[in-house]
ZAKEVO-923704 format. One line per 10 residues: number of its first residue (from 0); their letters; for each residue x, y, z of N, C-alpha, C. Coordinates in steps of 0.001 Angstrom, whole numbers, plus 500000, padded with zeros to 6 digits. Each point is the difference from the previous one (the first is absolute). Layout:
N
NUM) A) X/Y/Z/X/Y/Z/X/Y/Z  ...
//
This chain:
325
0) MEKRLALYFL) 690725/179318/457074/500168/498612/500421/498716/499459/500631  499419/500791/500918/498775/499569/500665/498867/499837/498997  499943/500924/499001/498955/499917/498986/500158/498737/499171  501249/499651/499646/500250/498799/499211/499609/498747/500776  500327/499990/501289/499626/498860/500831/498488/499867/500100  499325/501122/500144/498538/499980/500098/499379/499446/498720  500527/500429/498850/499492/499503/498714/500250/498505/499852  501170/499566/500473/500337/498573/499906/499011/499170/500821  499761/500415/501236/499090/499228/500846/498564/500053/499484  499625/501100/499375/498673/500094/499401/499883/499005/498850
10) FVFCLWQGCA) 501066/499899/499190/500005/499050/498883/499848/498566/500505  500777/499634/501023/499944/498643/500539/498610/499698/500540  499407/500970/500691/498662/499785/500556/498972/499771/498902  500057/500835/498963/499043/499859/498898/500192/498686/499260  501267/499587/499835/500267/498746/499310/499416/498837/500783  500142/500060/501313/499416/498960/500849/498485/499981/499868  499424/501150/499753/498556/500081/499845/499535/499553/498621  500901/499560/499143/499614/499461/498708/499939/501025/498897  500071/501250/500336/499916/501054/498980/500932/501131/500403  501094/500125/499282/500960/501049/500315/499817/501166/499053
20) EISDTKYLKL) 500103/501207/500502/499867/501192/499164/501275/500833/500135  500718/500104/498888/501223/500792/499986/499793/501131/499010  500100/501238/500463/499629/501199/499244/498654/499790/499345  499971/499992/498644/498713/499876/499319/499695/498562/499576  500798/499042/500428/499821/498610/499562/499504/499117/501145  498985/499201/499709/499519/499006/500956/500437/498616/499517  500427/499161/500947/500412/498637/499679/499072/499003/500698  499477/499059/499243/499166/498937/500553/500822/498719/500033  500058/499362/501167/500710/498732/500120/499048/498853/499667  500425/499139/499058/499215/498831/499592/500853/498757/500240
30) AHGLDATHPV) 499512/499075/500823/500748/498777/500288/499161/498784/499625  500673/498960/499520/499292/498756/499661/500960/498824/500118  499480/498782/499829/500812/498806/500233/500543/499309/498775  499748/500531/498810/500407/499322/498775/501429/500340/499588  500558/499125/499162/501327/500218/499434/499966/501197/499048  501137/500668/499848/500065/501196/499150/499853/499698/498511  500067/498710/499623/499796/499631/498593/498548/499643/499709  499184/499933/501027/498599/499578/499847/499205/501037/499203  499072/499563/499117/499229/500955/499200/499155/500979/500811  499573/499605/501202/499245/500934/500844/500927/501115/500488
40) HRGMEYMAER) 501227/499642/500374/500978/501027/500403/500277/500943/498831  500156/499446/498817/500267/500830/498824/498817/500933/499713  498793/499528/500274/498833/500860/499858/500044/501161/500976  500455/499733/501215/500116/501061/501003/501094/501004/499630  501077/499501/499404/501046/500909/499533/499451/500942/498920  499178/499446/499128/499386/500815/498941/499082/501056/500621  499256/499600/501022/499130/500948/500699/500814/501146/500595  501136/499669/500606/500855/501028/500600/500505/500975/498934  500365/499471/498837/500469/500859/498902/498894/500938/499519  498808/499430/499806/498882/500808/499502/499576/501062/501016
50) LAEKSEGKLQ) 500038/499647/501278/499626/500963/501036/500983/501162/500041  501278/499684/499890/501021/501058/500005/499815/500933/498803  499642/499419/498854/499778/500810/498798/498758/500872/500140  498912/499407/500476/498737/500740/500121/500120/501159/500993  500728/499760/501077/500103/501007/501062/501203/500922/499810  500729/499779/498897/501231/500754/499738/500965/499894/501182  500074/498792/500539/500936/499715/501088/499528/500372/501382  498777/500552/500111/499520/500446/501318/499513/498843/500876  499621/498873/499356/499531/498838/500754/500712/498769/499447  500750/499314/500863/500797/498873/499536/499834/498788/500920
60) IEIYPAQQLG) 500256/498825/499424/499864/498743/500739/501364/499342/500146  500306/499576/501211/501205/499212/500266/499564/498564/500277  500548/499037/499253/499540/498612/500088/501029/499131/500728  499514/499203/500950/500823/499075/500774/499463/498580/499785  500601/499215/499074/499499/498652/499719/500547/498945/500963  499619/498744/499747/500594/498822/500655/499899/500013/501529  498885/500468/500522/499747/500003/501452/501048/500766/500797  500578/501028/499387/500978/500809/500730/499389/500650/501235  498708/500316/499928/499336/500655/501134/498937/499112/500646  500076/498677/499722/499076/499084/500666/499123/499209/499045
70) TQRQALELLQ) 499198/499123/500572/499074/499153/499241/498813/500831/499505  499133/499355/499197/498800/500690/499519/499167/500531/501166  499757/499141/500960/499163/500408/501134/500660/501121/500801  501301/499902/500211/500703/501054/500739/499946/501320/499239  500138/499931/498676/499927/501221/499192/498619/500636/500109  498960/499186/499968/498640/500531/500120/499783/500665/501357  500555/499396/501032/499874/500589/501343/500744/501326/500081  501155/500095/499312/500737/501262/499976/499217/501068/499240  499272/499593/498961/499142/500945/499269/498918/500556/500919  499433/499130/500807/498887/500403/500860/500396/501085/500997
80) IGSLAMTKAS) 501253/499958/500463/500428/501002/500983/500774/501147/499349  500160/499925/498676/500641/501103/499293/501510/499946/499957  500603/498873/500406/501452/499885/499972/500527/499563/498635  499101/499613/499117/500314/499633/498626/498846/500504/499155  500298/500435/498772/498932/500578/499167/499242/498961/499193  500743/499111/499302/499360/499098/499050/500598/498599/500048  499230/499036/499508/500491/498638/499860/499211/499289/498924  500452/498796/499691/499270/499073/499142/499584/498836/500874  498720/499685/500023/499543/498868/500807/499129/499097/499154  500162/498710/500166/499125/499067/499301/498565/500204/500462
90) GAVMESFSPK) 499065/499795/499088/498591/500077/500372/499676/499041/501127  500724/498864/500073/499756/499022/501061/500350/500576/501366  501106/500723/500089/500414/500599/501275/499067/501143/500392  499448/500688/498998/499109/501133/500278/498653/499577/500585  499702/498699/499967/498739/499508/500567/499830/500413/501461  501112/500026/500736/499931/500329/501429/499574/501438/500236  500204/500851/499002/499694/501422/500141/498741/500407/499235  499578/499138/499086/498827/500297/499180/499327/498688/499633  499076/499510/500837/499419/498668/499824/499438/499705/498611  499408/500993/499337/499403/499737/498685/501049/499642/498944
100) IKVLSLPYIF) 501250/500413/500234/501051/499733/499017/500274/498498/499876  499531/499212/500970/500202/498556/499907/499356/499417/498751  499061/500746/499399/499369/499519/498770/501039/499808/498894  501073/500799/500022/501035/499896/498972/500850/498746/500161  499917/499367/501168/500783/498786/500268/499199/498727/499791  498740/500141/499618/499172/498809/499793/500462/499250/498753  499961/498671/500034/500496/499209/498867/499158/500193/498739  500694/500206/498905/499385/500090/498676/498877/501043/499942  500152/501103/500750/498990/501069/500002/500014/500780/498688  501163/500048/499341/500114/500706/498724/499945/499015/498835
110) KGRDHGYRVQ) 499423/500453/498900/499866/499140/498820/501283/499957/499175  500952/500811/500355/501267/500055/499284/500698/501304/500332  501192/500197/499434/500792/501188/500296/499258/501292/499670  499439/500082/498792/499333/501231/499581/498769/500297/500843  499285/498952/500400/498837/500186/500879/500448/500564/501342  501129/499492/500506/500541/500522/501257/500327/501478/499896  500585/500415/498876/500312/501421/499793/498720/500834/499992  498983/499502/499310/498742/500767/499910/499346/500143/501372  500072/498953/500805/499450/500069/501359/500768/501028/500827  501324/499953/499945/500826/500913/500782/499801/501453/499588
120) DSEVGKDLLL) 499753/500242/498707/499825/501364/499499/498569/500503/500147  499088/499112/500391/498587/500361/500121/499725/500723/501317  498769/500456/500157/499602/500633/501261/500100/499024/501163  499747/498718/499723/500123/498982/501050/501440/499970/500520  500947/499963/499077/501410/499974/500376/500421/501251/500743  499539/501159/499524/500365/501265/500643/499407/500099/501403  498773/499499/500176/499382/500020/501328/500793/499137/500986  500491/498851/499526/500766/499111/500872/501292/500667/500473  500588/500835/499141/501240/500691/500367/499800/500947/501178  498800/500552/500125/499741/500988/501055/499404/499376/501256
130) ESEKFWLRGL) 499723/498693/499950/499424/499297/501147/500906/500075/501236  501317/500079/499763/500945/499941/501124/500295/501368/500613  499350/501056/499513/500275/501342/500539/499674/500103/501485  499007/499239/500446/499653/500035/501421/501113/499397/500859  500935/499304/499333/501181/499471/500697/501251/500783/499614  499813/501236/499524/501083/500948/499688/500861/499553/498807  499391/499234/499084/500689/499529/498802/499136/500282/498779  500607/500571/498966/499247/500341/498786/500647/499323/498789  499227/499225/499268/500508/499357/498796/500029/500984/498836  501087/499965/499240/500131/500886/498830/499789/499244/498696
140) GYFDAGQRSF) 500096/498677/500041/499819/499220/498781/500541/498598/500158  499814/499207/498939/500382/498589/500023/501128/499714/499003  501079/499409/500487/501025/499484/499110/499678/498543/499689  500281/499580/498782/499786/498611/499620/501000/499124/500737  499499/499025/500740/500866/499037/500682/499765/498605/499439  499417/499937/498807/499848/498735/499304/499061/499029/500692  500138/498750/499594/499174/498927/500560/500882/499090/500843  499506/499657/501155/500776/499209/500952/499785/498506/499753  501106/499263/500036/499973/498556/499791/500937/499335/501006  499870/498684/500136/500779/499263/500994/501376/499574/499477
150) YTKDKPVESP) 501011/500139/500868/501298/499401/499696/500456/499179/501203  500610/498852/499713/500319/499034/501043/501417/499446/499844  500498/499430/501103/501383/499507/500038/500136/498581/499458  499168/499094/500517/500282/498575/499808/499083/499256/499046  498814/500562/499714/499127/499296/499065/499132/500994/499245  499638/499658/498760/499184/500917/499201/498546/500021/500467  499334/501128/499771/498576/500125/500301/499243/500003/498672  499402/498851/499694/499256/499873/498757/498495/500042/500222  499587/499841/501252/498585/500092/500374/499944/500326/501487  498848/500425/500513/499917/500323/501425/500450/498880/500930
160) KDLEGLKIRV) 499806/498756/499602/500375/498897/500886/501504/499980/500292  500797/500583/499085/501445/500041/500215/500402/500996/501083  499062/500857/500396/500275/500980/501061/499695/499457/501390  499304/498888/500070/499555/499462/501286/501184/499741/500937  499904/500599/501186/501023/499797/501019/501225/500885/499874  500114/500776/498903/501167/500869/499836/499847/501288/500811  501115/500500/500503/500002/501297/500681/500334/501058/498952  499046/500883/499751/500146/501006/498952/500030/501396/500622  501053/500746/499687/500080/501376/500501/498922/500858/499350  499324/500799/500818/499024/500962/499501/500285/501366/500622
170) QESVTAMDLV) 499402/501020/499425/500079/501333/500596/499108/500051/501233  500150/501082/500770/499174/500152/501198/498595/500414/499590  499255/499027/499524/498668/500247/499465/499096/498823/500342  498871/500293/500619/499039/498944/500332/499510/499322/498730  499757/500795/498952/499499/499456/498739/501021/499054/499375  501283/500396/500010/501052/499144/499443/500110/498696/500787  499872/500089/501321/500079/498798/500829/498816/499075/499738  498811/500584/499873/498805/499195/499712/500119/499307/498643  500561/500700/499020/500154/499438/498663/500918/498778/500031  501173/500156/500609/500956/498895/500061/499422/498836/500798
180) RSLGAAPTPI) 499281/500319/501070/499385/498958/500826/498928/499240/499209  499262/500710/499149/498943/499361/499209/500560/499001/498996  501293/500141/499680/500651/499094/499052/500755/498872/500705  499864/499937/501327/500570/498890/500746/501389/500236/500556  500563/501184/499801/501342/500301/500504/499905/500755/501322  501142/500120/500665/500059/500723/501277/500589/501384/499759  499183/501074/500101/500511/501359/499772/500925/500447/501117  501146/500601/499614/500991/500439/500987/500413/501441/499692  499478/500985/500742/500388/501397/499749/501454/500258/500381  500774/500507/499053/501403/500331/500225/500307/501284/499244
190) SYGELYTALQ) 500796/500875/500586/500408/501228/499333/500737/499658/498705  499751/500791/498966/500620/499763/498692/501525/499990/500096  500545/500888/500792/501450/500094/500141/500617/498795/500702  499192/499237/500737/500493/498830/500721/499720/498695/499262  499326/500097/498853/499527/498795/499329/501121/499154/499406  501023/500627/499431/501090/499229/499393/500601/499033/501031  500300/500534/501175/500583/499171/501059/499020/498933/500466  498712/500356/500091/498977/499038/500434/499891/498832/499014  500096/500293/498718/499982/498940/498988/501263/499149/500107  501123/500664/500168/501299/499330/500081/500054/499041/501184
200) QGVVDGAENN) 499438/500426/501126/500063/499203/501228/498839/499011/500146  499076/500012/499047/498893/499058/500046/498870/500405/500925  499975/501258/500405/498889/500490/500834/498693/499892/499218  500069/500245/498698/498858/499812/499104/500450/499173/498803  499019/499363/499350/500282/499153/498832/499890/500761/498697  499418/501185/500060/499818/500793/498795/499322/501309/500320  499633/500706/498956/499354/501307/500161/499155/500258/498760  499469/501212/499903/499222/500368/498807/500261/501463/499710  500257/500273/498714/500269/501377/499604/500007/500085/498478  500198/501210/499497/500032/500227/498552/501398/499703/499445
210) PPSFYTSRHY) 500130/499828/498673/501303/499650/499414/501136/500991/500284  499813/501331/499830/501121/500902/500287/500486/499931/501449  499072/499859/500931/500399/499915/501410/500713/498680/500284  499526/498915/499409/500655/498699/500131/501439/500086/499500  500191/500760/498927/501336/500139/499406/500899/500966/500782  499515/501230/500235/500858/501003/500642/500339/499642/501448  499146/499222/500651/500264/499563/501376/501015/498857/500056  500277/499408/498836/500908/498851/499858/499463/498751/500700  498697/499948/500207/499407/498802/500602/500116/498800/499069  500208/500255/498705/500165/498917/499033/501275/499196/500260
220) EICKYYSLNE) 500919/500558/500777/501220/499260/500343/499686/498812/500908  498884/500091/500709/499599/498948/500940/498800/499208/499477  499007/500717/499480/498779/499362/499506/500105/499743/498497  499972/498741/499624/500233/499629/498604/498718/499629/499248  498847/500237/500619/498727/499754/499324/499114/501240/500115  499515/500478/498876/499128/501186/499987/498742/499636/499221  498879/499972/500714/498730/499559/499422/499098/501198/499736  499776/500323/498736/499258/501212/499639/498480/499770/500050  499506/499793/501227/498546/499859/500159/499310/501359/500114  500777/501058/500271/499530/501394/499986/498704/500187/500805
230) HTAVPDILVI) 500073/499644/501286/498801/500009/500848/499511/501391/500382  500914/500955/500126/499564/501372/500304/500807/501005/499182  499454/501193/499888/500684/501104/499309/499930/501217/500911  500650/499892/501154/499951/501059/501015/500926/501147/499585  499469/501195/499781/500870/501110/499590/500804/500557/501167  501066/500706/499676/500715/500799/500993/499340/501371/500052  499869/500544/501183/499333/501289/500166/501024/501056/500407  500018/501091/499267/500855/501143/500341/499260/500796/501068  500619/500123/501168/499318/500593/501165/500777/501205/500518  499268/501031/500368/500587/501140/500694/499273/500160/501340
240) GTVAWNRLTP) 500734/500327/501032/499368/500251/501290/499199/501294/499937  498863/500034/500659/499195/501228/499977/500723/501159/500684  500922/499686/500922/500794/501064/500629/500818/500715/498927  500691/499222/499159/500816/500583/498926/499120/500642/498928  498888/499361/499658/499092/500527/498975/499461/501367/500398  499604/500124/501245/499417/501253/500466/501023/501125/500145  501281/499649/499999/501041/501031/500039/500233/500615/498616  499498/499314/498958/500171/500504/498640/498943/501043/499677  500348/500961/499172/499023/500980/499531/499092/499317/498975  498828/500567/499706/499131/499412/498966/500728/499788/498675
250) QEQIWLQEAA) 500839/500952/499590/500736/499844/498747/501004/498846/500083  500667/499870/501137/500961/498905/500177/499294/498644/499974  498801/499942/500565/499219/498764/499965/499642/499626/498557  499652/500997/499199/499683/499761/498584/501230/499478/499267  501148/500640/500213/501232/499546/499351/500304/498542/500367  499879/499695/501278/500336/498654/500464/499045/498962/499405  498700/500296/500004/499032/499041/499450/500210/499806/498497  500278/501071/499285/500259/499893/498557/501249/499160/499737  501057/500232/500777/501237/499230/499831/499763/498521/500306  499183/499731/501015/499668/498616/500350/499233/499330/498865
260) DEAIAFQRKL) 499011/500694/499449/499192/499441/498901/500876/499674/498785  500917/500901/499678/500889/499776/498852/500954/498838/500271  500473/499894/501237/500914/498919/500366/499311/498640/499923  498729/499969/500372/499241/498745/499950/499855/499525/498556  499679/500908/499090/499892/499638/498584/501351/499504/499468  501073/500657/500398/501349/499621/499585/500371/498625/500558  499688/499782/501277/500376/498747/500659/499242/498805/499436  498762/500195/499592/499221/498895/499435/500661/499454/498729  500575/500873/499216/500702/499555/498787/501273/499247/500381  500705/500520/500995/501208/499331/500475/499695/498592/500504
270) WVEAEQEALD) 498862/499866/500667/499681/498744/500664/499895/498840/499022  499318/500209/498892/499804/498934/499018/501356/499495/499502  500909/500924/499724/501341/499620/499544/500757/499275/501112  499886/500511/501220/500739/499431/501131/499545/498579/500310  498726/499726/499840/499487/498654/500262/500669/498973/499098  500028/500292/498698/500594/499053/499059/501496/499856/500225  500662/501109/500271/501442/499958/500271/500294/499141/501236  499166/500131/501022/500187/499238/501235/499797/498511/499759  498947/499646/499268/499736/498586/499719/501133/499379/499184  500495/500737/499018/501124/499510/499193/501243/499803/500863
280) AVQAAGVTIL) 500241/500950/500909/501204/499952/500837/499963/498839/500992  498868/499801/500669/499937/498912/500993/500029/498636/499320  499408/499928/498812/500037/498731/499257/501444/499676/499592  500729/501026/499582/501406/499807/499637/500836/499587/501207  499530/500377/501201/500712/499650/501235/499595/498631/500538  499175/499278/499244/499662/498632/500393/498643/499813/500649  499173/501038/500010/498653/499875/500574/499055/499355/498982  499194/499065/500458/498985/499376/499158/498728/500841/500075  499550/500514/498860/498775/500801/499938/498827/499084/499660  498990/500011/500859/498813/499184/499761/498795/500896/499735
290) RPDKSTFMEM) 499103/499529/499155/498758/500728/499702/498813/499079/500240  499603/499860/501268/498925/499058/500340/498622/500497/499568  499059/499092/500006/498607/500335/499710/499468/500869/501142  499635/501233/499693/499554/500929/501050/498617/499652/500550  499216/499268/499229/498611/499745/500397/499910/499281/501344  500954/499113/500292/499943/499292/501283/500294/500948/501164  500903/500929/499782/500304/500999/501030/498801/500945/500191  499364/500372/498899/498837/500881/500062/498855/499335/500760  499809/498724/499746/498913/499257/500647/500207/499924/501510  501244/499748/500421/500267/499834/501426/500007/501313/500778
300) TKGLLEEYKD) 500156/501116/499293/500065/501293/500696/498737/500852/499832  499048/499541/499214/498817/500842/499742/499191/500276/501262  500140/499135/501001/499282/500210/501254/500406/501286/500704  501216/500477/499736/500464/501236/500643/499184/501200/499544  499555/499995/498754/499149/501089/499499/498590/499869/500573  499519/498752/500078/498635/499766/500476/499831/500356/501468  501121/499982/500753/499927/500347/501425/499493/501419/500229  500151/500868/499001/499647/501414/500174/498552/500313/499605  499215/498973/499691/498605/500244/499622/499205/500637/501131  500411/499730/501232/499293/500558/501157/500579/501336/500457
310) DQEMFEVIQK) 501081/500415/499363/500615/501298/500300/499576/500963/498894  498959/500785/500264/499378/500819/498972/500987/500926/499294  500830/500694/500770/500935/500956/499408/501020/499309/499103  500601/498913/500493/500997/499285/499213/499362/499354/498775  498807/499443/500162/499337/499329/498877/499685/501002/498896  499632/501227/500389/499728/501042/499006/501262/500360/499217  501148/500070/500699/501268/500298/499321/500342/498885/499014  499823/498745/500423/500260/498857/499117/499115/500065/498763  498725/500315/500194/499063/500085/498870/500393/501126/499038  500427/501121/500550/500434/501121/499145/501222/499624/499166
320) IQAID) 500930/499288/500634/501204/499562/499281/499633/499039/498877  499131/499041/500313/499615/499008/499002/499168/500597/498876  499368/501156/500268/499154/500653/498976/500827/500826/499011  501253/500288/500356/500865/500787/499103/500466/499104/498856  499770/500437/498766/500378/499199/498815/501497/500022/499768
//
């Protein structure tokens, strides 16, 4: 009886630490804020399957979606102290832990979807993933989070002037706030899980996000205008806390990284399909889809890139990204 109780309390303690080990099996807890139907969540499920196969069940991932264990920022803080193993965080939120990652949130930094993939898979992209290690966070790879565009409640956004005076929800990102401000709107940081109510109650007039997130969050029930200006293509970053990473053996680290790489390739294919499905679904629900001239948005936001000319390190990263074909 005493032995069973001791094993039980050991299990609970390890689970709280983000990594539970039962006999020969280790479990990694992964929490995130997205809906279980979201393509990024499905990519993580695929990663969990591949990891279990590669390790023959010795290393497994337990996934907790929909902010069951807190917001993005709270999850990252739990990673830092080892109470959670892994999470998915937007590149915009990761700016607070890795300043150079803000380059991924700059407007129109990528020439298109494929260029974004090449940047993320390059040495530049891999270096950015490890920038946050000094803050006890290690990036394993980038999930496609599409291109972010504006959606609004009461009027369509056909040009930047239509944003003037509107309160637009943004992520907790200085770069995102500067971008929205440069277009004449008032940036309002609000947790993703609280956004539906904020839109409903008029705390904000709109927000910006990719099509699958606009759909799965059901924000289309309130916002009936979606303007595909595609101002940024901020990826989601798969993150593991260095506390949890360092508890893994070298072989376990290899299995996990391989499973992550395979999941990213799988998720990118899912994303393209999910985008079109989301646009079709919200349009069928009465949302007006607009495709404004992007050049006016590009012109008004280009100053955000030029601001980094005096920041040697950031300017070098921007130049490397722009040099990738």
